[in-house]
N, CA and C of each residue as an Amber inpcrd file, in Angstrom:
protein
   450
  -5.4950000  23.5090000   5.7630000  -5.4040000  23.1990000   4.3460000
  -4.0170000  23.5110000   3.7930000  -3.3680000  24.5260000   4.3680000
  -2.0570000  24.9360000   3.8800000  -1.0310000  23.8160000   4.0320000
  -1.1470000  22.9990000   5.0600000  -0.2230000  21.8770000   5.2310000
  -0.7750000  20.5800000   4.6410000  -2.0930000  20.4660000   4.5640000
  -2.6960000  19.2310000   4.0600000  -2.4450000  19.0270000   2.5660000
  -2.6030000  20.0650000   1.7540000  -2.4510000  19.9050000   0.3090000
  -1.0330000  19.4920000  -0.1070000   0.0180000  20.1470000   0.4050000
   1.3680000  19.6700000   0.0460000   1.6290000  18.2430000   0.5440000
   1.1100000  17.9360000   1.7230000   1.2840000  16.5960000   2.2670000
   0.5570000  15.5730000   1.3870000  -0.6230000  15.9150000   0.9360000
  -1.3730000  15.0390000   0.0470000  -0.6330000  14.8620000  -1.2880000
  -0.0200000  15.9260000  -1.7890000   0.7670000  15.8330000  -3.0320000
   1.9740000  14.9170000  -2.8400000   2.6570000  15.0420000  -1.7030000
   3.7980000  14.1580000  -1.4260000   3.3240000  12.7020000  -1.2940000
   2.1870000  12.5130000  -0.6230000   1.6120000  11.1770000  -0.4880000
   1.3370000  10.5890000  -1.8700000   0.7830000  11.4000000  -2.7530000
   0.4960000  10.9400000  -4.1040000   1.7510000  10.5850000  -4.8770000
   2.7960000  11.3840000  -4.7230000   4.0590000  11.1110000  -5.4130000
   4.6810000   9.8110000  -4.9080000   4.7260000   9.6400000  -3.6080000
   5.2550000   8.3980000  -3.0300000   4.3950000   7.2290000  -3.5090000
   3.0940000   7.4370000  -3.5190000   2.1910000   6.3920000  -3.9870000
   2.4290000   6.0150000  -5.4360000   2.7450000   7.0030000  -6.2790000
   3.0350000   6.7080000  -7.6910000   4.2840000   5.8490000  -7.8340000
   5.2990000   6.1490000  -7.0440000   6.5150000   5.3300000  -7.0850000
   6.1820000   3.9040000  -6.6390000   5.4340000   3.7910000  -5.5480000
   5.0100000   2.4720000  -5.0810000   4.1450000   1.7620000  -6.1110000
   3.2990000   2.5130000  -6.8010000   2.4420000   1.9370000  -7.8330000
   3.2710000   1.3530000  -8.9750000   4.3060000   2.0700000  -9.3840000
   5.1720000   1.5670000 -10.4550000   5.8200000   0.2510000 -10.0230000
   6.3170000   0.2160000  -8.8030000   6.9090000  -1.0230000  -8.2800000
   5.8640000  -2.1320000  -8.2720000   4.6840000  -1.8280000  -7.7470000
   3.6070000  -2.8060000  -7.6190000   3.1630000  -3.3310000  -8.9890000
   2.8400000  -2.4330000  -9.9040000   2.3310000  -2.8350000 -11.2200000
   3.3910000  -3.5940000 -12.0140000   4.6180000  -3.0870000 -12.0200000
   5.6730000  -3.7430000 -12.7920000   5.9380000  -5.1550000 -12.2660000
   6.0640000  -5.2900000 -10.9560000   6.3460000  -6.6030000 -10.3840000
   5.1460000  -7.5360000 -10.5320000   3.9400000  -7.0250000 -10.3020000
   2.7330000  -7.8370000 -10.4610000   2.6580000  -8.4100000 -11.8770000
   2.8330000  -7.5580000 -12.8730000   2.7190000  -8.0180000 -14.2520000
   3.8640000  -8.9450000 -14.6450000   5.0710000  -8.6640000 -14.1630000
   6.1900000  -9.5580000 -14.4530000   5.9150000 -10.9570000 -13.8950000
   5.4100000 -11.0250000 -12.6750000   5.1010000 -12.3240000 -12.0750000
   3.8670000 -12.9630000 -12.7110000   2.8320000 -12.1460000 -12.9390000
   1.5540000 -12.6300000 -13.4860000   1.7220000 -13.2000000 -14.8910000
   2.6620000 -12.6780000 -15.6400000   2.8680000 -13.1260000 -17.0170000
   3.9140000 -14.2340000 -17.1420000   4.6010000 -14.5630000 -16.0410000
   5.6590000 -15.5700000 -16.1200000   5.4210000 -16.6960000 -15.1190000
   6.1610000 -16.7020000 -14.0480000   6.1510000 -17.8270000 -13.0980000
   4.8560000 -17.9710000 -12.3180000   4.0540000 -16.9090000 -12.2390000
   2.7970000 -16.9910000 -11.4990000   1.5800000 -16.7860000 -12.4100000
   1.7280000 -17.1200000 -13.6670000   0.5920000 -17.0630000 -14.5970000
  -0.4580000 -18.0760000 -14.1450000  -1.7430000 -17.7720000 -14.3440000
  -2.7800000 -18.7140000 -13.9180000  -2.6890000 -20.0700000 -14.6220000
  -2.0420000 -20.1070000 -15.7800000  -1.8440000 -21.3780000 -16.4770000
  -0.8030000 -22.2420000 -15.7600000   0.0750000 -21.6010000 -15.0120000
   1.1300000 -22.3080000 -14.2820000   0.6350000 -22.7030000 -12.8970000
  -0.0010000 -21.7650000 -12.2080000  -0.5500000 -22.0060000 -10.8760000
  -1.8630000 -21.2320000 -10.7710000  -2.9120000 -21.9020000 -10.3950000
  -4.2510000 -21.2950000 -10.3970000  -4.3250000 -20.0340000  -9.5460000
  -3.6580000 -20.0370000  -8.4180000  -3.6900000 -18.8820000  -7.5090000
  -2.6020000 -17.8730000  -7.8280000  -1.9410000 -18.0340000  -8.9560000
  -0.8200000 -17.1840000  -9.3360000  -1.0800000 -15.6930000  -9.2710000
  -2.2070000 -15.1990000  -9.8260000  -2.4490000 -13.7520000  -9.7590000
  -2.5290000 -13.2180000  -8.3240000  -3.1410000 -13.9790000  -7.4360000
  -3.2410000 -13.5280000  -6.0330000  -1.8650000 -13.5290000  -5.3800000
  -1.0960000 -14.5720000  -5.6050000   0.2570000 -14.6390000  -5.0410000
   1.1170000 -13.5030000  -5.5960000   0.9980000 -13.2560000  -6.9030000
   1.7490000 -12.1570000  -7.5250000   1.3790000 -10.8290000  -6.8990000
   0.0930000 -10.6160000  -6.6250000  -0.3470000  -9.3490000  -6.0310000
   0.1810000  -9.2020000  -4.6110000   0.1740000 -10.2550000  -3.8470000
   0.6920000 -10.1870000  -2.4770000   2.1880000  -9.8530000  -2.4940000
   2.9410000 -10.4880000  -3.3720000   4.3740000 -10.2120000  -3.4610000
   4.6290000  -8.7820000  -3.9180000   3.9570000  -8.3630000  -4.9940000
   4.2050000  -7.0190000  -5.5370000   3.7860000  -5.9320000  -4.5590000
   2.6770000  -6.1410000  -3.8860000   2.2220000  -5.1470000  -2.9140000
   3.1500000  -5.0950000  -1.7100000   3.6590000  -6.2300000  -1.2900000
   4.6000000  -6.2510000  -0.1670000   5.8570000  -5.4420000  -0.4860000
   6.3520000  -5.5640000  -1.6880000   7.5220000  -4.7780000  -2.0900000
   7.1670000  -3.2830000  -2.1430000   6.0000000  -2.9670000  -2.6540000
   5.5680000  -1.5680000  -2.7250000   5.3860000  -0.9880000  -1.3220000
   4.9540000  -1.8060000  -0.3680000   4.7910000  -1.3460000   1.0160000
   6.1260000  -0.8440000   1.5690000   7.1890000  -1.5740000   1.3140000
   8.5150000  -1.1610000   1.7890000   8.9010000   0.1820000   1.1700000
   8.7340000   0.3080000  -0.1390000   9.0500000   1.5570000  -0.8330000
   8.2050000   2.7000000  -0.2800000   6.9220000   2.4490000  -0.0830000
   6.0150000   3.4930000   0.4080000   6.3190000   3.8970000   1.8460000
   6.7260000   2.9450000   2.6890000   7.0580000   3.3120000   4.0700000
   8.2610000   4.2440000   4.0920000   9.2770000   3.8880000   3.3250000
  10.4720000   4.7410000   3.2920000  10.1230000   6.1480000   2.8060000
   9.3470000   6.2370000   1.7300000   8.9420000   7.5460000   1.2110000
   8.0460000   8.3060000   2.1700000   7.1390000   7.5960000   2.8230000
   6.2260000   8.2550000   3.7670000   6.9670000   8.7490000   5.0040000
   7.8110000   7.8970000   5.5580000   8.5340000   8.2690000   6.7790000
   9.5100000   9.4070000   6.5350000  10.2670000   9.3190000   5.4520000
  11.3440000  10.2750000   5.2520000  10.9930000  11.4540000   4.3470000
   9.7450000  11.4710000   3.8000000   9.3680000  12.6110000   2.9680000
   7.9550000  13.0960000   3.2680000   6.9410000  12.2710000   3.0260000
   5.5530000  12.7250000   3.1810000   5.2560000  13.1880000   4.5970000
   5.5890000  12.3640000   5.5790000   5.2740000  12.6530000   6.9740000
   6.5600000  12.8900000   7.7740000   7.5700000  13.4730000   7.1530000
   8.8740000  13.6330000   7.8010000   8.8080000  14.4580000   9.0750000
   7.9250000  15.4070000   9.1420000   7.8280000  16.2390000  10.3540000
   7.1440000  15.5170000  11.4950000   6.4140000  14.4620000  11.1850000
   5.7020000  13.7200000  12.2090000   6.4830000  12.5130000  12.7230000
   7.6400000  12.2040000  12.1610000   8.3710000  11.0000000  12.5440000
   9.1120000  11.2130000  13.8610000   8.4700000  10.8960000  14.9410000
   9.0760000  11.1010000  16.2490000   9.0850000   9.8350000  17.1010000
   8.4740000   8.7940000  16.6180000   8.4550000   7.5350000  17.3500000
   9.5460000   6.6260000  16.8100000   9.8860000   5.6020000  17.5400000
  10.8920000   4.6560000  17.0420000  10.4810000   4.0870000  15.6800000
  11.4500000   3.9590000  14.8000000  11.1730000   3.5270000  13.4300000
  10.5380000   2.1400000  13.3740000  10.9540000   1.2270000  14.2420000
  10.4030000  -0.1340000  14.2030000   8.9100000  -0.1140000  14.5250000
   8.5240000   0.6320000  15.5560000   7.1070000   0.7090000  15.9270000
   6.3030000   1.3350000  14.7920000   6.8230000   2.3990000  14.2310000
   6.1500000   3.0700000  13.1340000   6.0390000   2.1400000  11.9210000
   7.0910000   1.3830000  11.6390000   7.0770000   0.4550000  10.5080000
   6.0190000  -0.6290000  10.6980000   5.8860000  -1.1240000  11.9120000
   4.8740000  -2.1480000  12.1950000   3.4740000  -1.5660000  11.9910000
   3.2260000  -0.3730000  12.5210000   1.9220000   0.2610000  12.3370000
   1.6570000   0.5220000  10.8590000   2.6680000   1.0010000  10.1430000
   2.5520000   1.2580000   8.7180000   2.2180000  -0.0360000   7.9800000
   2.8960000  -1.1130000   8.3400000   2.6540000  -2.4060000   7.7020000
   1.2390000  -2.8940000   7.9590000   0.7360000  -2.7250000   9.1860000
  -0.6280000  -3.1440000   9.5020000  -1.6350000  -2.4170000   8.6110000
  -1.4850000  -1.1050000   8.4940000  -2.3890000  -0.3140000   7.6480000
  -2.2160000  -0.7170000   6.1840000  -0.9860000  -0.8900000   5.7430000
  -0.7240000  -1.2460000   4.3540000  -1.2690000  -2.6250000   4.0060000
  -1.1710000  -3.5370000   4.9340000  -1.7360000  -4.8740000   4.7070000
  -3.2510000  -4.7820000   4.5890000  -3.8650000  -3.8970000   5.3710000
  -5.3010000  -3.6520000   5.2070000  -5.6130000  -3.1720000   3.7960000
  -4.8020000  -2.2440000   3.2870000  -4.9650000  -1.7720000   1.9150000
  -4.7190000  -2.8820000   0.9030000  -3.7520000  -3.7630000   1.1960000
  -3.4810000  -4.8910000   0.3080000  -4.6760000  -5.8330000   0.2610000
  -5.3150000  -6.0860000   1.3980000  -6.5020000  -6.9470000   1.4210000
  -7.6190000  -6.3640000   0.5530000  -7.7230000  -5.0430000   0.5300000
  -8.7270000  -4.4050000  -0.3200000  -8.4180000  -4.7060000  -1.7880000
  -7.1640000  -4.5210000  -2.2090000  -6.7790000  -4.7750000  -3.6020000
  -6.9080000  -6.2510000  -3.9650000  -6.4540000  -7.1240000  -3.0770000
  -6.5570000  -8.5650000  -3.3350000  -8.0240000  -8.9840000  -3.3700000
  -8.8300000  -8.3980000  -2.5050000 -10.2670000  -8.6930000  -2.5160000
 -10.9080000  -8.3120000  -3.8430000 -10.5310000  -7.1540000  -4.3740000
 -11.0380000  -6.7390000  -5.6920000 -10.6070000  -7.7260000  -6.7680000
  -9.3560000  -8.2010000  -6.6890000  -8.8520000  -9.1780000  -7.6530000
  -9.6030000 -10.5040000  -7.5450000  -9.7940000 -10.9890000  -6.3420000
 -10.4960000 -12.2640000  -6.1370000 -11.9220000 -12.1850000  -6.6910000
 -12.6060000 -11.0930000  -6.3880000 -13.9800000 -10.9440000  -6.8880000
 -13.9910000 -10.8990000  -8.4130000 -13.1060000 -10.1000000  -8.9950000
 -13.0710000  -9.9660000 -10.4480000 -12.6380000 -11.2650000 -11.1360000
 -11.5400000 -11.8410000 -10.6780000 -10.9320000 -12.9910000 -11.3580000
 -11.6920000 -14.2920000 -11.1000000 -12.0050000 -14.5600000  -9.8370000
 -12.5380000 -15.8650000  -9.4740000 -14.0610000 -15.8960000  -9.3490000
 -14.6730000 -14.7780000  -8.9710000 -16.1310000 -14.7570000  -8.8220000
 -16.8050000 -14.3400000 -10.1260000 -16.3300000 -13.2430000 -10.7070000
 -16.9570000 -12.7280000 -11.9260000 -16.3890000 -13.3460000 -13.2000000
 -15.2260000 -13.9880000 -13.1010000 -14.6480000 -14.6750000 -14.2460000
 -13.8840000 -13.8010000 -15.2270000 -13.5150000 -12.5880000 -14.8220000
 -12.7040000 -11.7230000 -15.6810000 -11.2440000 -12.0860000 -15.4550000
 -10.6900000 -12.9260000 -16.3400000  -9.3870000 -13.5230000 -16.0730000
  -8.2490000 -12.9910000 -16.9390000  -8.4990000 -12.0030000 -17.7500000
  -7.4170000 -11.4740000 -18.5850000  -6.4440000 -10.6510000 -17.7500000
  -5.2700000 -10.4230000 -18.3080000  -4.2780000  -9.5810000 -17.6480000
  -4.8500000  -8.1760000 -17.4480000  -5.5450000  -7.6570000 -18.4500000
  -6.1500000  -6.3270000 -18.3440000  -7.1700000  -6.2750000 -17.2070000
  -8.0300000  -7.2720000 -17.1230000  -9.0420000  -7.3060000 -16.0560000
  -8.3860000  -7.3920000 -14.6800000  -7.3340000  -8.1990000 -14.5660000
  -6.6300000  -8.3000000 -13.2810000  -6.0020000  -6.9630000 -12.8970000
  -5.4500000  -6.2620000 -13.8730000  -4.8580000  -4.9540000 -13.5960000
  -5.9070000  -3.9120000 -13.2300000  -7.0320000  -3.9280000 -13.8870000
  -8.1020000  -2.9800000 -13.5410000  -8.6110000  -3.2530000 -12.1310000
  -8.8240000  -4.5300000 -11.8220000  -9.3280000  -4.8840000 -10.4930000
  -8.3690000  -4.4640000  -9.3890000  -7.0710000  -4.7290000  -9.5890000
  -6.1130000  -4.4510000  -8.5130000  -5.5490000  -3.0440000  -8.5450000
  -5.2290000  -2.5620000  -9.7420000  -4.4810000  -1.3170000  -9.8480000
  -5.3300000  -0.1020000 -10.1830000  -6.6060000  -0.2870000 -10.3370000
  -7.5140000   0.8500000 -10.5060000  -8.5150000   0.8480000  -9.3540000
  -9.3700000  -0.1630000  -9.3230000 -10.4010000  -0.2220000  -8.2740000
  -9.7650000  -0.4390000  -6.8980000  -8.9330000  -1.4670000  -6.7790000
  -8.2950000  -1.7650000  -5.4970000  -7.3940000  -0.6560000  -5.0170000
  -6.6530000  -0.0690000  -5.9520000  -5.7580000   1.0390000  -5.5990000
  -6.5410000   2.2440000  -5.0940000  -7.6010000   2.5910000  -5.7780000
  -8.4030000   3.7480000  -5.3560000  -8.9890000   3.5640000  -3.9700000
  -9.6150000   2.4300000  -3.7430000 -10.2120000   2.1650000  -2.4260000
  -9.1320000   2.0370000  -1.3490000  -8.0700000   1.3240000  -1.6620000
  -6.9870000   1.1260000  -0.6940000  -6.2450000   2.4050000  -0.3610000
  -6.0700000   3.2910000  -1.3430000  -5.3560000   4.5580000  -1.0970000
  -6.1150000   5.4500000  -0.1330000  -7.4110000   5.5510000  -0.3050000
  -8.2190000   6.3590000   0.6170000  -8.1210000   5.7890000   2.0330000
  -8.2270000   4.4870000   2.1570000  -8.1150000   3.8090000   3.4430000
  -6.7520000   4.0840000   4.0900000  -5.6710000   3.9050000   3.3100000
  -4.3220000   4.0780000   3.8510000  -4.0270000   5.5190000   4.2330000
  -4.3540000   6.4820000   3.3660000  -4.0490000   7.8740000   3.6900000
  -4.7230000   8.2810000   4.9970000  -5.9840000   7.9220000   5.1580000
  -6.7030000   8.2890000   6.3850000  -6.0190000   7.6980000   7.6180000
  -5.6860000   6.4340000   7.5700000  -5.0690000   5.8140000   8.7470000
  -3.6170000   6.2390000   8.9500000  -2.8670000   6.5000000   7.8850000
  -1.5060000   7.0040000   8.0670000  -1.5500000   8.3650000   8.7460000
  -2.4390000   9.2090000   8.2600000  -2.5250000  10.5850000   8.7680000
  -3.0300000  10.6320000  10.2050000  -4.0510000   9.8550000  10.5030000
  -4.6990000   9.9640000  11.8120000  -4.2450000   8.9240000  12.8220000
  -3.4000000   8.0050000  12.4210000  -2.9220000   7.0230000  13.3870000
  -1.4000000   6.8730000  13.3160000  -0.8700000   6.3660000  12.2280000
   0.5500000   6.0210000  12.1530000   1.4480000   7.2410000  12.3400000
   1.1870000   8.3190000  11.5990000   2.0610000   9.4880000  11.6310000
   1.4350000  10.6850000  12.3490000   0.4140000  10.4610000  13.1540000
  -0.2630000  11.5730000  13.8260000   0.6810000  12.2330000  14.8270000
   0.8230000  13.5750000  14.7600000   1.7880000  14.2610000  15.6280000
   1.4970000  14.1270000  17.1220000   0.2540000  13.9530000  17.5050000
  -0.0610000  13.8180000  18.9350000   0.3850000  12.4740000  19.4930000
   0.7200000  11.5370000  18.6440000   1.2020000  10.2380000  19.0860000
   2.7280000  10.2040000  19.1480000   3.3540000  11.3270000  18.9290000
   4.8120000  11.3890000  18.7950000   5.5500000  10.7960000  19.9940000
   5.0880000  11.0460000  21.1730000   5.8020000  10.5750000  22.3560000
   5.2060000   9.3130000  22.9530000   4.3010000   8.6720000  22.2400000
   3.6690000   7.4600000  22.7370000   4.7360000   6.4030000  23.0100000
   4.7020000   5.8610000  24.2020000   5.6350000   4.7930000  24.5560000
   6.9430000   5.2930000  25.1600000   7.1720000   6.5810000  25.1660000
   8.4000000   7.1150000  25.7660000   8.1000000   7.5660000  27.1920000
   9.0380000   7.4270000  28.0880000   8.8220000   7.8930000  29.4570000
   8.6970000   9.4120000  29.4810000   7.8460000   9.9010000  30.3640000
   7.6740000  11.3670000  30.4620000   8.9140000  11.9690000  31.1130000
   9.2200000  13.2270000  30.7700000  10.4400000  13.8580000  31.2740000
  10.3340000  14.2720000  32.7330000   9.2380000  14.0370000  33.4000000
   9.0910000  14.4870000  34.7980000   9.7210000  13.5750000  35.7900000
């Protein structure tokens, strides 16, 4: 617990920075060039773009701050694993948006934000933290793929 709580706090801080990037970009796109009045799938496209940008910000923060002691594998491999997990989290948020916007008919900007940035974020964050901790940045995987020194 002594190492988990500070790590969880750092994860939350990095996540907040990523959230600001995600929400700001999503709303900028959703209210302008990707408004549903302009393109029907605009909110989904906006969410994919905004989340993709947040993924980059979150990987940098996670690798170099949250899980800095666990970063022992090549950065490219770690980035790919991080992206796979993050895309899983993005599918959760986009799924919440699709259900809210297209299935339930809640099409306002507020409803889209609640679906993606409250419900989707909560579910996706739990999913991502678990997989980052136990797969992407797990210390026992540090030497995976490297030749043994024997």
